[in-house]
C-alpha beads as a LAMMPS data file, in Angstrom:
LAMMPS data file: protein, C-alpha beads

305 atoms
304 bonds

1 atom types
1 bond types

-500.0 500.0 xlo xhi
-500.0 500.0 ylo yhi
-500.0 500.0 zlo zhi

Masses

1 110.0

Atoms # bond

1 1 1 207.410 465.934 -1.784
2 1 1 206.038 469.380 -0.972
3 1 1 203.755 467.996 1.739
4 1 1 206.648 466.066 3.309
5 1 1 208.829 469.195 3.203
6 1 1 206.090 471.217 4.899
7 1 1 205.732 468.542 7.593
8 1 1 209.474 468.558 8.307
9 1 1 209.458 472.349 8.439
10 1 1 206.466 472.443 10.793
11 1 1 208.020 469.793 13.042
12 1 1 211.229 471.811 13.222
13 1 1 209.376 475.023 14.048
14 1 1 207.416 473.259 16.798
15 1 1 210.619 471.731 18.176
16 1 1 212.382 475.118 18.226
17 1 1 209.479 476.674 20.133
18 1 1 209.334 473.828 22.667
19 1 1 213.094 473.766 23.188
20 1 1 213.262 477.527 23.613
21 1 1 210.585 477.302 26.319
22 1 1 212.490 474.413 27.896
23 1 1 215.666 476.460 28.306
24 1 1 213.669 479.523 29.363
25 1 1 212.018 477.563 32.191
26 1 1 215.364 476.049 33.238
27 1 1 216.934 479.509 33.230
28 1 1 214.014 480.758 35.312
29 1 1 214.824 478.124 37.939
30 1 1 217.932 480.062 38.981
31 1 1 215.974 483.329 39.075
32 1 1 213.278 481.653 41.175
33 1 1 215.929 480.377 43.564
34 1 1 217.251 483.910 44.016
35 1 1 213.754 485.337 44.511
36 1 1 213.214 482.686 47.173
37 1 1 215.939 484.097 49.433
38 1 1 214.257 485.288 52.630
39 1 1 210.889 483.774 51.656
40 1 1 211.615 480.036 51.769
41 1 1 214.816 478.219 52.714
42 1 1 216.609 476.314 49.911
43 1 1 216.222 472.737 51.110
44 1 1 212.574 473.308 51.976
45 1 1 212.073 474.675 48.464
46 1 1 213.676 471.571 46.962
47 1 1 211.474 469.243 49.031
48 1 1 208.192 471.055 48.323
49 1 1 209.076 471.409 44.642
50 1 1 209.571 467.688 44.153
51 1 1 206.621 466.765 46.360
52 1 1 204.216 468.726 44.173
53 1 1 205.942 467.652 40.959
54 1 1 205.731 463.996 41.994
55 1 1 202.015 464.224 42.789
56 1 1 201.263 465.872 39.430
57 1 1 203.402 463.394 37.477
58 1 1 201.857 460.477 39.392
59 1 1 198.332 461.586 38.441
60 1 1 199.383 461.732 34.784
61 1 1 201.500 458.579 34.746
62 1 1 199.696 456.239 37.179
63 1 1 198.358 453.877 34.479
64 1 1 201.803 453.715 32.868
65 1 1 203.704 453.011 36.093
66 1 1 201.214 450.248 36.980
67 1 1 201.757 448.736 33.532
68 1 1 205.558 449.004 33.789
69 1 1 205.974 448.076 37.461
70 1 1 207.392 444.579 36.927
71 1 1 209.896 446.008 34.448
72 1 1 210.727 448.996 36.680
73 1 1 211.123 447.144 39.983
74 1 1 214.540 445.523 39.327
75 1 1 215.926 448.936 38.326
76 1 1 214.728 450.884 41.382
77 1 1 218.246 451.360 42.877
78 1 1 219.663 453.124 39.819
79 1 1 216.443 455.113 39.258
80 1 1 216.570 456.288 42.881
81 1 1 220.238 457.217 42.427
82 1 1 219.303 459.328 39.395
83 1 1 216.680 461.177 41.427
84 1 1 219.044 461.697 44.371
85 1 1 221.799 463.269 42.262
86 1 1 220.304 464.847 39.139
87 1 1 217.055 466.065 40.688
88 1 1 217.446 466.515 44.464
89 1 1 221.189 466.993 44.960
90 1 1 221.619 469.371 42.043
91 1 1 218.753 471.632 43.071
92 1 1 219.617 471.641 46.784
93 1 1 223.151 472.763 45.898
94 1 1 221.910 475.296 43.306
95 1 1 219.347 476.899 45.646
96 1 1 221.945 476.974 48.438
97 1 1 224.480 478.590 46.092
98 1 1 222.018 481.388 45.337
99 1 1 222.073 482.356 49.013
100 1 1 225.692 483.472 48.532
101 1 1 226.255 484.434 44.883
102 1 1 224.439 486.141 42.012
103 1 1 222.016 484.564 39.563
104 1 1 224.245 485.629 36.674
105 1 1 227.163 483.765 38.226
106 1 1 225.059 480.636 38.731
107 1 1 223.667 480.551 35.196
108 1 1 227.065 481.073 33.583
109 1 1 228.761 478.548 35.880
110 1 1 226.002 476.077 35.042
111 1 1 227.340 476.070 31.486
112 1 1 230.440 474.234 32.758
113 1 1 228.386 471.054 33.165
114 1 1 229.143 469.848 29.587
115 1 1 232.847 470.228 30.400
116 1 1 232.459 468.107 33.536
117 1 1 230.544 465.486 31.543
118 1 1 233.331 465.430 28.969
119 1 1 235.988 464.963 31.674
120 1 1 233.991 462.191 33.345
121 1 1 233.408 460.342 30.085
122 1 1 237.092 460.622 29.213
123 1 1 238.246 459.349 32.631
124 1 1 235.800 456.471 33.005
125 1 1 235.040 455.477 29.423
126 1 1 237.997 456.877 27.441
127 1 1 235.629 458.729 25.147
128 1 1 237.496 460.062 22.128
129 1 1 237.946 463.813 21.887
130 1 1 238.776 466.053 18.939
131 1 1 241.090 469.058 18.984
132 1 1 238.127 471.426 18.568
133 1 1 236.424 469.857 21.581
134 1 1 239.543 470.411 23.678
135 1 1 239.739 474.044 22.561
136 1 1 236.019 474.620 23.130
137 1 1 235.938 473.126 26.611
138 1 1 239.102 475.018 27.578
139 1 1 237.391 478.286 26.626
140 1 1 234.320 477.249 28.637
141 1 1 236.455 476.548 31.718
142 1 1 238.238 479.877 31.301
143 1 1 234.869 481.662 31.126
144 1 1 233.664 480.010 34.321
145 1 1 236.896 480.958 36.098
146 1 1 236.484 484.570 34.945
147 1 1 232.953 484.873 36.347
148 1 1 233.709 482.971 39.566
149 1 1 236.709 485.209 40.263
150 1 1 234.782 488.385 39.307
151 1 1 237.525 489.135 36.794
152 1 1 240.125 489.574 39.543
153 1 1 243.473 488.025 38.655
154 1 1 244.578 488.225 42.296
155 1 1 241.465 486.405 43.431
156 1 1 241.916 483.837 40.664
157 1 1 245.577 483.273 41.552
158 1 1 244.670 482.714 45.207
159 1 1 241.537 480.656 44.378
160 1 1 239.404 482.906 46.588
161 1 1 235.964 481.951 45.300
162 1 1 232.908 482.625 47.415
163 1 1 230.805 479.936 49.039
164 1 1 228.056 480.215 46.433
165 1 1 230.422 479.554 43.538
166 1 1 231.808 476.495 45.339
167 1 1 228.294 475.164 45.970
168 1 1 227.474 475.702 42.289
169 1 1 230.553 473.644 41.483
170 1 1 229.150 470.841 43.656
171 1 1 225.805 471.154 41.828
172 1 1 227.575 470.868 38.482
173 1 1 229.499 467.756 39.563
174 1 1 226.276 466.103 40.757
175 1 1 224.446 466.820 37.507
176 1 1 227.414 465.761 35.394
177 1 1 227.601 462.473 37.288
178 1 1 223.875 461.956 36.750
179 1 1 224.218 462.692 33.028
180 1 1 227.160 460.310 32.602
181 1 1 225.301 457.547 34.455
182 1 1 222.280 457.908 32.149
183 1 1 224.070 455.555 29.735
184 1 1 222.895 452.815 32.121
185 1 1 219.284 454.017 32.071
186 1 1 216.890 451.058 31.827
187 1 1 214.506 450.856 28.887
188 1 1 211.297 452.020 30.556
189 1 1 208.656 454.534 29.498
190 1 1 209.638 458.136 30.261
191 1 1 206.532 458.609 32.436
192 1 1 207.554 455.725 34.697
193 1 1 211.118 457.047 34.671
194 1 1 209.947 460.496 35.833
195 1 1 207.630 459.138 38.557
196 1 1 210.391 457.156 40.255
197 1 1 212.996 459.901 39.936
198 1 1 210.679 462.602 41.293
199 1 1 209.711 460.319 44.200
200 1 1 213.394 459.708 44.930
201 1 1 214.106 463.455 44.823
202 1 1 211.259 464.101 47.258
203 1 1 212.501 461.471 49.730
204 1 1 216.099 462.651 49.426
205 1 1 215.132 466.269 50.071
206 1 1 212.937 465.478 53.095
207 1 1 215.644 464.952 55.783
208 1 1 217.520 468.042 54.554
209 1 1 214.327 470.106 54.789
210 1 1 213.575 468.797 58.319
211 1 1 217.136 469.559 59.442
212 1 1 216.953 473.025 57.920
213 1 1 213.564 473.934 59.419
214 1 1 214.734 472.832 62.868
215 1 1 217.777 475.073 62.621
216 1 1 218.358 478.794 62.700
217 1 1 218.207 479.203 58.923
218 1 1 214.876 477.475 58.317
219 1 1 212.195 479.635 56.674
220 1 1 208.553 478.569 56.355
221 1 1 207.313 479.693 52.915
222 1 1 205.225 482.850 52.756
223 1 1 203.026 483.788 49.772
224 1 1 205.986 484.522 47.500
225 1 1 207.655 481.332 48.701
226 1 1 204.641 479.216 47.713
227 1 1 204.418 480.903 44.294
228 1 1 208.089 480.036 43.726
229 1 1 207.417 476.442 44.805
230 1 1 204.590 476.187 42.262
231 1 1 206.712 477.681 39.489
232 1 1 209.643 475.323 40.099
233 1 1 207.338 472.304 40.433
234 1 1 205.360 472.934 37.237
235 1 1 207.732 474.626 34.798
236 1 1 211.346 473.414 35.299
237 1 1 210.326 470.058 36.830
238 1 1 207.492 468.936 34.539
239 1 1 206.909 471.074 31.457
240 1 1 210.603 471.446 30.605
241 1 1 211.082 467.683 30.741
242 1 1 208.029 467.021 28.572
243 1 1 208.980 469.728 26.059
244 1 1 212.586 468.538 25.899
245 1 1 211.576 464.942 25.234
246 1 1 209.144 466.070 22.539
247 1 1 211.768 468.328 20.973
248 1 1 214.241 465.444 20.803
249 1 1 211.632 463.259 19.112
250 1 1 211.062 465.941 16.453
251 1 1 214.617 466.959 15.513
252 1 1 216.919 464.488 17.288
253 1 1 219.169 464.744 20.363
254 1 1 222.166 466.415 18.699
255 1 1 220.225 469.415 17.396
256 1 1 218.042 469.589 20.516
257 1 1 221.069 469.535 22.824
258 1 1 222.391 472.763 21.308
259 1 1 219.509 474.672 22.898
260 1 1 220.986 473.999 26.357
261 1 1 223.642 476.548 25.380
262 1 1 220.935 479.214 25.729
263 1 1 220.721 478.743 29.523
264 1 1 223.579 481.138 30.429
265 1 1 222.280 483.685 27.915
266 1 1 218.622 483.556 28.967
267 1 1 219.536 483.266 32.654
268 1 1 221.655 486.401 32.434
269 1 1 218.904 488.338 30.648
270 1 1 216.286 487.239 33.202
271 1 1 218.566 488.159 36.115
272 1 1 219.037 491.665 34.716
273 1 1 215.354 492.217 33.853
274 1 1 213.707 490.603 36.882
275 1 1 216.300 490.981 39.622
276 1 1 218.081 494.155 38.554
277 1 1 221.470 492.473 38.798
278 1 1 224.420 494.372 37.396
279 1 1 225.994 492.993 34.245
280 1 1 229.732 493.562 34.609
281 1 1 232.481 493.459 32.020
282 1 1 233.695 490.137 33.409
283 1 1 230.212 488.671 32.827
284 1 1 230.359 489.761 29.180
285 1 1 233.781 488.165 28.686
286 1 1 232.731 485.003 30.520
287 1 1 229.505 484.700 28.536
288 1 1 231.406 485.081 25.271
289 1 1 233.947 482.437 26.308
290 1 1 231.350 479.985 27.666
291 1 1 228.880 480.120 24.782
292 1 1 231.636 480.300 22.175
293 1 1 233.489 477.412 23.767
294 1 1 230.431 475.185 23.877
295 1 1 229.589 475.957 20.254
296 1 1 233.149 475.110 19.177
297 1 1 232.999 471.871 21.174
298 1 1 229.660 470.952 19.577
299 1 1 231.080 471.628 16.117
300 1 1 234.097 469.536 16.982
301 1 1 231.883 466.658 18.095
302 1 1 229.919 466.775 14.846
303 1 1 232.999 466.826 12.650
304 1 1 234.726 464.121 14.690
305 1 1 231.805 461.740 14.436

Bonds

1 1 1 2
2 1 2 3
3 1 3 4
4 1 4 5
5 1 5 6
6 1 6 7
7 1 7 8
8 1 8 9
9 1 9 10
10 1 10 11
11 1 11 12
12 1 12 13
13 1 13 14
14 1 14 15
15 1 15 16
16 1 16 17
17 1 17 18
18 1 18 19
19 1 19 20
20 1 20 21
21 1 21 22
22 1 22 23
23 1 23 24
24 1 24 25
25 1 25 26
26 1 26 27
27 1 27 28
28 1 28 29
29 1 29 30
30 1 30 31
31 1 31 32
32 1 32 33
33 1 33 34
34 1 34 35
35 1 35 36
36 1 36 37
37 1 37 38
38 1 38 39
39 1 39 40
40 1 40 41
41 1 41 42
42 1 42 43
43 1 43 44
44 1 44 45
45 1 45 46
46 1 46 47
47 1 47 48
48 1 48 49
49 1 49 50
50 1 50 51
51 1 51 52
52 1 52 53
53 1 53 54
54 1 54 55
55 1 55 56
56 1 56 57
57 1 57 58
58 1 58 59
59 1 59 60
60 1 60 61
61 1 61 62
62 1 62 63
63 1 63 64
64 1 64 65
65 1 65 66
66 1 66 67
67 1 67 68
68 1 68 69
69 1 69 70
70 1 70 71
71 1 71 72
72 1 72 73
73 1 73 74
74 1 74 75
75 1 75 76
76 1 76 77
77 1 77 78
78 1 78 79
79 1 79 80
80 1 80 81
81 1 81 82
82 1 82 83
83 1 83 84
84 1 84 85
85 1 85 86
86 1 86 87
87 1 87 88
88 1 88 89
89 1 89 90
90 1 90 91
91 1 91 92
92 1 92 93
93 1 93 94
94 1 94 95
95 1 95 96
96 1 96 97
97 1 97 98
98 1 98 99
99 1 99 100
100 1 100 101
101 1 101 102
102 1 102 103
103 1 103 104
104 1 104 105
105 1 105 106
106 1 106 107
107 1 107 108
108 1 108 109
109 1 109 110
110 1 110 111
111 1 111 112
112 1 112 113
113 1 113 114
114 1 114 115
115 1 115 116
116 1 116 117
117 1 117 118
118 1 118 119
119 1 119 120
120 1 120 121
121 1 121 122
122 1 122 123
123 1 123 124
124 1 124 125
125 1 125 126
126 1 126 127
127 1 127 128
128 1 128 129
129 1 129 130
130 1 130 131
131 1 131 132
132 1 132 133
133 1 133 134
134 1 134 135
135 1 135 136
136 1 136 137
137 1 137 138
138 1 138 139
139 1 139 140
140 1 140 141
141 1 141 142
142 1 142 143
143 1 143 144
144 1 144 145
145 1 145 146
146 1 146 147
147 1 147 148
148 1 148 149
149 1 149 150
150 1 150 151
151 1 151 152
152 1 152 153
153 1 153 154
154 1 154 155
155 1 155 156
156 1 156 157
157 1 157 158
158 1 158 159
159 1 159 160
160 1 160 161
161 1 161 162
162 1 162 163
163 1 163 164
164 1 164 165
165 1 165 166
166 1 166 167
167 1 167 168
168 1 168 169
169 1 169 170
170 1 170 171
171 1 171 172
172 1 172 173
173 1 173 174
174 1 174 175
175 1 175 176
176 1 176 177
177 1 177 178
178 1 178 179
179 1 179 180
180 1 180 181
181 1 181 182
182 1 182 183
183 1 183 184
184 1 184 185
185 1 185 186
186 1 186 187
187 1 187 188
188 1 188 189
189 1 189 190
190 1 190 191
191 1 191 192
192 1 192 193
193 1 193 194
194 1 194 195
195 1 195 196
196 1 196 197
197 1 197 198
198 1 198 199
199 1 199 200
200 1 200 201
201 1 201 202
202 1 202 203
203 1 203 204
204 1 204 205
205 1 205 206
206 1 206 207
207 1 207 208
208 1 208 209
209 1 209 210
210 1 210 211
211 1 211 212
212 1 212 213
213 1 213 214
214 1 214 215
215 1 215 216
216 1 216 217
217 1 217 218
218 1 218 219
219 1 219 220
220 1 220 221
221 1 221 222
222 1 222 223
223 1 223 224
224 1 224 225
225 1 225 226
226 1 226 227
227 1 227 228
228 1 228 229
229 1 229 230
230 1 230 231
231 1 231 232
232 1 232 233
233 1 233 234
234 1 234 235
235 1 235 236
236 1 236 237
237 1 237 238
238 1 238 239
239 1 239 240
240 1 240 241
241 1 241 242
242 1 242 243
243 1 243 244
244 1 244 245
245 1 245 246
246 1 246 247
247 1 247 248
248 1 248 249
249 1 249 250
250 1 250 251
251 1 251 252
252 1 252 253
253 1 253 254
254 1 254 255
255 1 255 256
256 1 256 257
257 1 257 258
258 1 258 259
259 1 259 260
260 1 260 261
261 1 261 262
262 1 262 263
263 1 263 264
264 1 264 265
265 1 265 266
266 1 266 267
267 1 267 268
268 1 268 269
269 1 269 270
270 1 270 271
271 1 271 272
272 1 272 273
273 1 273 274
274 1 274 275
275 1 275 276
276 1 276 277
277 1 277 278
278 1 278 279
279 1 279 280
280 1 280 281
281 1 281 282
282 1 282 283
283 1 283 284
284 1 284 285
285 1 285 286
286 1 286 287
287 1 287 288
288 1 288 289
289 1 289 290
290 1 290 291
291 1 291 292
292 1 292 293
293 1 293 294
294 1 294 295
295 1 295 296
296 1 296 297
297 1 297 298
298 1 298 299
299 1 299 300
300 1 300 301
301 1 301 302
302 1 302 303
303 1 303 304
304 1 304 305
């Protein structure tokens, strides 16, 4: 019994470490996107990120994708759709948003994605909802509105949000749609799943990158730009996915999913430490509402089920 208890404890500790790193790398994606401004244009960053990520994943997963090809082939349309929305579309919109708004805004607004998933599931699948979930998601929405309006009631009343906040809203809708559609994910090995999705993201990003580089806003990456490309390709694109999958296998999806709530917290801390962004009173209120709302919603889901 003691040995089994020690094993469970060790598995949990490993899972906590991996999941913390997962959310840290995802939070760093927004910081990297902000650091990229002026050093590489957003759509070029998205294309190069997924090109490198796909090559690395392909080298690791080539035997698996060859083994699974006959099983994967009939599901290529939905796998490509996943890559277009959850990987390429989300990151193109996120990196574009960072051209116009702060990293703190983006990381806090990113926390509205669970709310969008909840709304989508309710509309399309009539997913049951508890009172605590409704309260929690309402607080989350209020927090996002506070940060997007910079705490200005006049701006909120007139819906005068900046372009970056609107683009982040588009990013959230794309990722929420991707997450909802994952219920139709085919039963294939995660390596094969990642190879196809990364390839789709690369192809989707390519025409946007070409259009951008041929326009006035295109920026060929300099040294900092290439370092950012490497970071986003290796850490948020590959290691975070591997760590998250491993964390789920160790402690289950419900407990692992709670770590996603750390993204607005860690993203805000990184933005202050690495970018010198100012943490305003409206950020503090929004962060409290967003994290508190998500935690209440998670508790409500547990008690309801």
